GULUMKE-226881 format. One line per field, with one value per residue (C-alpha): residue in three letters; chain; x negated, y negated, z. Coordinates in steps of 0.05 Angstrom, whole numbers. Layout:
N
code <- ALA;...
unit <- A;...
xx <- X;...
yy <- Y;...
zz <- Z;...
***
This chain:
419
code <- MET;GLY;SER;PRO;LEU;LYS;VAL;ARG;ARG;LEU;ASP;GLY;CYS;CYS;LYS;LYS;ILE;MET;LYS;PHE;MET;PHE;SER;HIS;ILE;GLY;LEU;CYS;GLY;MET;VAL;VAL;LEU;TYR;THR;ILE;ALA;GLY;GLY;PHE;ILE;PHE;GLN;HIS;LEU;GLU;LYS;ALA;ASN;GLU;VAL;GLU;ILE;CYS;TYR;GLU;SER;GLN;LYS;GLU;TYR;ASP;PRO;MET;GLU;ASN;LYS;THR;LEU;GLU;ASN;PHE;ARG;LYS;VAL;ILE;GLU;THR;ASN;PRO;LEU;ASP;LEU;GLU;ALA;GLN;MET;ILE;GLN;PHE;ARG;SER;ILE;LEU;GLN;THR;PHE;ARG;ASN;ASN;ALA;LEU;ALA;ILE;GLY;TYR;ASP;GLY;SER;ASP;CYS;ASP;ARG;TYR;GLY;GLU;GLU;ASN;GLY;PRO;VAL;TYR;VAL;TRP;SER;TRP;PRO;GLY;SER;LEU;MET;PHE;SER;VAL;THR;VAL;ILE;THR;THR;ILE;GLY;TYR;GLY;ASN;ILE;ALA;PRO;LYS;THR;PHE;TRP;GLY;ARG;LEU;VAL;CYS;ILE;ALA;TYR;ALA;VAL;LEU;GLY;ILE;PRO;LEU;MET;LEU;LEU;CYS;LEU;ALA;ASN;ILE;GLY;ASP;VAL;LEU;ALA;ASP;ILE;PHE;ARG;PHE;ILE;TYR;SER;LYS;ILE;CYS;CYS;CYS;GLY;CYS;CYS;ARG;ARG;LYS;ARG;LYS;THR;LYS;VAL;ILE;GLN;ILE;LYS;PRO;SER;SER;LYS;GLU;PRO;GLU;ASN;ALA;TRP;ASN;ASP;LYS;SER;LYS;ILE;ILE;THR;SER;SER;PRO;PRO;MET;ILE;THR;GLU;PHE;THR;ARG;ILE;GLN;ASN;LYS;SER;PRO;GLU;PRO;ALA;ARG;ASN;ASN;GLU;ILE;THR;ASP;THR;GLU;LYS;SER;THR;PRO;THR;GLU;ASN;LYS;SER;LYS;ILE;VAL;PRO;LEU;ASP;ILE;LYS;THR;LEU;THR;LYS;ALA;ASP;ILE;ALA;ASN;ARG;ASN;GLN;ALA;ILE;ARG;LYS;GLN;GLN;ILE;LEU;LEU;ASP;ASP;ASP;SER;ASP;ASP;ASP;ASP;GLU;ASP;ASP;LEU;ASN;ASP;LYS;ILE;THR;VAL;PRO;LEU;THR;VAL;THR;MET;VAL;VAL;ILE;ALA;GLY;TYR;ILE;PHE;GLY;GLY;ALA;VAL;LEU;PHE;GLY;LEU;TRP;GLU;GLY;TRP;ASP;TRP;LEU;GLN;SER;ALA;TYR;PHE;CYS;PHE;ILE;THR;LEU;ALA;THR;ILE;GLY;PHE;GLY;ASP;VAL;VAL;PRO;GLY;THR;ASP;PHE;ASP;ASN;PRO;GLN;ALA;SER;ALA;GLN;LEU;ILE;LEU;GLY;SER;VAL;TYR;VAL;LEU;PHE;GLY;MET;ALA;ILE;LEU;SER;MET;CYS;PHE;SER;LEU;MET;GLN;ASP;GLU;ILE;THR;ALA;LYS;CYS;ARG;TRP;ILE;GLY;GLN;LYS;LEU;GLY;ILE;ILE;ASP;MET;THR;ASP;GLU;ASP;ASP;ASP
unit <- A;A;A;A;A;A;A;A;A;A;A;A;A;A;A;A;A;A;A;A;A;A;A;A;A;A;A;A;A;A;A;A;A;A;A;A;A;A;A;A;A;A;A;A;A;A;A;A;A;A;A;A;A;A;A;A;A;A;A;A;A;A;A;A;A;A;A;A;A;A;A;A;A;A;A;A;A;A;A;A;A;A;A;A;A;A;A;A;A;A;A;A;A;A;A;A;A;A;A;A;A;A;A;A;A;A;A;A;A;A;A;A;A;A;A;A;A;A;A;A;A;A;A;A;A;A;A;A;A;A;A;A;A;A;A;A;A;A;A;A;A;A;A;A;A;A;A;A;A;A;A;A;A;A;A;A;A;A;A;A;A;A;A;A;A;A;A;A;A;A;A;A;A;A;A;A;A;A;A;A;A;A;A;A;A;A;A;A;A;A;A;A;A;A;A;A;A;A;A;A;A;A;A;A;A;A;A;A;A;A;A;A;A;A;A;A;A;A;A;A;A;A;A;A;A;A;A;A;A;A;A;A;A;A;A;A;A;A;A;A;A;A;A;A;A;A;A;A;A;A;A;A;A;A;A;A;A;A;A;A;A;A;A;A;A;A;A;A;A;A;A;A;A;A;A;A;A;A;A;A;A;A;A;A;A;A;A;A;A;A;A;A;A;A;A;A;A;A;A;A;A;A;A;A;A;A;A;A;A;A;A;A;A;A;A;A;A;A;A;A;A;A;A;A;A;A;A;A;A;A;A;A;A;A;A;A;A;A;A;A;A;A;A;A;A;A;A;A;A;A;A;A;A;A;A;A;A;A;A;A;A;A;A;A;A;A;A;A;A;A;A;A;A;A;A;A;A;A;A;A;A;A;A;A;A;A;A;A;A;A;A;A;A;A;A;A;A;A;A;A;A;A;A;A;A;A;A;A;A;A;A;A;A;A;A;A;A;A;A
xx <- -513;-503;-528;-476;-419;-446;-452;-380;-353;-390;-359;-289;-304;-324;-263;-215;-251;-251;-182;-159;-194;-163;-93;-44;-69;-139;-145;-107;-153;-212;-192;-181;-247;-287;-256;-269;-342;-353;-331;-381;-435;-426;-419;-489;-521;-491;-477;-554;-565;-506;-541;-600;-568;-542;-605;-637;-573;-582;-655;-642;-585;-621;-677;-627;-583;-643;-659;-590;-591;-654;-630;-571;-621;-659;-602;-581;-648;-659;-591;-566;-521;-497;-440;-421;-490;-494;-426;-451;-515;-478;-430;-489;-526;-460;-450;-523;-510;-446;-472;-535;-492;-445;-500;-531;-468;-475;-411;-438;-438;-476;-520;-542;-471;-451;-404;-393;-334;-317;-374;-378;-338;-370;-345;-375;-340;-316;-243;-277;-319;-258;-220;-281;-281;-207;-218;-274;-243;-178;-215;-177;-243;-217;-291;-286;-341;-393;-458;-524;-577;-610;-591;-516;-510;-538;-498;-435;-450;-454;-395;-351;-379;-353;-293;-253;-251;-229;-179;-151;-144;-111;-61;-42;-31;2;46;74;94;122;159;186;211;245;278;309;333;356;397;424;443;452;480;519;487;532;468;467;514;499;548;575;571;641;667;715;759;768;835;843;868;943;927;878;908;910;870;823;767;796;771;736;692;649;638;569;581;535;507;479;455;386;372;359;323;258;242;232;179;109;57;2;-47;-120;-119;-86;-118;-95;-25;-22;-42;20;27;85;105;112;152;196;213;283;287;318;255;209;226;261;301;326;393;403;450;501;567;630;683;755;801;824;760;750;816;800;732;762;809;750;712;772;782;714;697;640;594;585;520;493;426;458;432;361;376;412;356;310;353;356;284;279;260;317;303;307;340;289;330;320;249;241;282;230;174;207;230;160;131;187;171;95;114;155;100;46;84;94;16;-14;33;45;108;145;119;49;56;94;40;-9;29;41;-30;-58;-14;-26;-101;-112;-146;-159;-182;-158;-109;-133;-106;-154;-197;-176;-234;-205;-143;-149;-111;-152;-183;-117;-88;-146;-134;-58;-74;-121;-61;-10;-57;-68;5;22;-19;15;80;63;36;102;143;97;110;180;186;145;195;254;219;207;276;305;260;276;352;342;307;361;412;371;362;279;281;317;363;350;276;283;324;272;218
yy <- -611;-541;-508;-533;-513;-446;-432;-461;-412;-357;-369;-375;-307;-275;-300;-271;-208;-202;-221;-171;-113;-121;-125;-66;-42;-56;-16;45;34;36;96;140;118;129;203;211;185;232;288;276;262;324;363;341;347;417;456;474;492;535;584;583;611;665;688;686;731;776;785;808;850;892;923;931;973;1015;1027;1051;1102;1131;1141;1182;1226;1245;1257;1307;1340;1347;1378;1411;1458;1421;1376;1354;1327;1298;1259;1231;1205;1181;1138;1110;1088;1051;1014;987;970;937;892;871;857;813;779;759;736;766;776;816;762;769;703;701;692;627;585;629;670;728;701;676;606;550;534;460;449;379;397;432;372;326;367;361;289;280;321;278;210;234;268;339;379;449;476;528;493;448;420;462;414;363;299;332;326;260;233;266;222;162;173;191;129;83;125;135;59;48;104;78;10;36;76;15;-28;17;41;-25;-37;32;17;-49;-12;42;-7;-45;22;40;-21;-21;51;85;23;-2;-75;-78;-84;-156;-202;-274;-328;-385;-456;-475;-540;-567;-627;-666;-702;-756;-743;-767;-792;-844;-912;-939;-1008;-968;-992;-1065;-1096;-1159;-1157;-1105;-1148;-1184;-1261;-1303;-1340;-1305;-1341;-1369;-1347;-1276;-1226;-1233;-1293;-1257;-1207;-1221;-1237;-1187;-1228;-1225;-1297;-1289;-1349;-1394;-1368;-1382;-1453;-1484;-1566;-1603;-1623;-1551;-1535;-1591;-1568;-1542;-1466;-1468;-1490;-1438;-1383;-1384;-1327;-1328;-1302;-1242;-1256;-1204;-1206;-1223;-1167;-1184;-1140;-1114;-1090;-1052;-1022;-995;-972;-932;-898;-881;-850;-811;-775;-758;-681;-662;-604;-557;-510;-543;-510;-444;-423;-429;-386;-336;-332;-316;-265;-230;-230;-188;-112;-69;-9;63;116;167;227;190;184;257;280;247;285;351;340;329;381;429;405;423;488;508;479;522;579;578;563;606;664;651;658;601;608;608;545;506;522;498;433;415;429;386;326;330;323;390;426;496;514;588;574;534;529;540;595;646;640;695;653;604;552;545;479;451;471;438;369;373;391;330;284;319;306;235;213;255;212;147;178;194;121;98;141;120;49;59;99;50;-5;38;54;-11;-37;17;3;-75;-56;-16;-72;-123;-70;-65;-141;-133;-173;-233;-243;-318;-309;-254;-306;-355;-305
zz <- -417;-437;-377;-328;-378;-388;-310;-300;-362;-330;-260;-288;-321;-260;-223;-275;-275;-198;-195;-246;-212;-148;-178;-180;-245;-237;-171;-207;-263;-226;-181;-248;-281;-216;-210;-284;-283;-217;-256;-312;-255;-216;-276;-301;-231;-214;-281;-295;-221;-229;-286;-241;-181;-231;-250;-184;-156;-210;-197;-126;-146;-203;-161;-105;-154;-181;-112;-90;-154;-132;-69;-100;-139;-71;-36;-89;-94;-26;-6;-67;-30;25;5;73;88;18;26;94;66;0;50;82;24;-5;57;55;-21;-5;53;16;-50;-8;24;-45;-74;-142;-180;-237;-283;-346;-337;-413;-436;-396;-431;-489;-512;-466;-421;-352;-344;-312;-241;-247;-318;-325;-302;-242;-227;-236;-182;-136;-149;-123;-68;-44;-44;-19;38;25;12;-7;-2;-49;-94;-59;-88;-77;-105;-71;-116;-121;-38;-40;-95;-63;4;-39;-77;-18;18;-37;-64;-1;18;-53;-55;11;-16;-77;-35;6;-49;-97;-37;-22;-96;-97;-33;-63;-132;-89;-42;-107;-136;-71;-61;-136;-139;-73;-41;-102;-92;-24;20;21;-7;-15;21;-14;3;43;21;79;73;137;144;187;255;269;335;306;301;233;256;297;256;239;306;285;350;320;259;261;245;202;254;309;377;376;448;449;498;452;483;552;528;545;494;486;447;460;485;554;582;529;536;608;601;591;596;628;557;538;598;583;517;507;503;436;406;435;383;315;292;219;215;166;110;124;81;123;108;110;136;72;51;119;109;41;58;115;70;20;74;96;27;21;25;70;57;115;117;52;62;64;-9;18;78;33;-15;45;73;3;0;65;58;58;98;74;118;140;108;45;54;78;17;-31;0;0;-71;-92;-56;-86;-157;-146;-120;-183;-227;-193;-187;-261;-273;-227;-218;-146;-106;-80;-8;-33;-80;-29;19;-27;-43;33;55;-6;4;75;67;107;48;75;9;14;-40;-97;-173;-230;-197;-248;-301;-346;-358;-415;-387;-324;-350;-365;-297;-260;-297;-283;-208;-198;-228;-185;-121;-138;-157;-95;-49;-79;-62;5;17;-8;35;95;85;83;143;184;158;181;248;263;250;293;346;343;340;405;437;426;443;514;522;510;449;441;381;378;372;327;279;292;267
***
């Protein structure tokens, strides 16, 4: 007895959990937790490899640096008096050193002091990994940092395969919700509640016509009498009983039976109305008020539930305002000029992601970690704003195209009302 009950309880709990996970709050929560978990995962996979890459680069750089100094010494010893020849040889040695240093990719960091004060800062810190996770699931992909290890690249593929559909589902869901909220605010504030008004049910009293005679309904010939005739048209209907042979066998006795005895119709007990009763009833009916369009309340409620279209100019102003706000914030954080900040915000929100301008790359700044976190929040919220604006723009363009089609006669207005 206990096992089926536990199964039903477990089934009910699973249904509640799935219903919550795919709700508005559940989807947003899953995206946030997914990005936070991605930050920890990629930090764990790539942080140690970053130190190893630093040591390997330094191991290649040190012999090359020593060799360059040795070449300088040889040039000075070989041509101590010929300064012009020395300058030519020095320039050649420096060019070789520069090319080799760029190929190695060593930036001169002290690998022994990673994570310490006044030492190198981890690129794959948790804020940097969080920013990387956001750029993966939003398909921005700056490219300023990328996984180098085998497991890091494999996990990145799996992370993108699961994260991108989750992000798209969340954006579609939250975009519709934000669009409904924005329509409500626009209708109440910008339109002052005048976008749609509910019509009231009209009550009209129909008065009797002056041309109608007073005794129009007093004709007694239209009153059903209490004793209707017994011979009716029902006696002429053919019998459809399953025994046709029996019905066709009519004896002479039955033929001689009078027609009145073939069928018996019981008269209805209809009350005979007098002339005074009919006159009083006619006056009562004429004084009654008749409701016209009595189902207008339901129709009005359906009209009020229709989506209010927001003009494209308002939607574009919202997008431009968000980009301008981000340009101001990143200009203050990073010290960028307004064009560079606006360029970064537009390239990011458009999911182009060149990666030439990225916040939080100045590791000497102690606020670099906070800037990366705030940049991640800006990207996530900006994608939701863009999804909302795209939903509003789609409804507005659809409404405009429908209106043009009605004006050109391509779309029938009666069919549109039925829809």
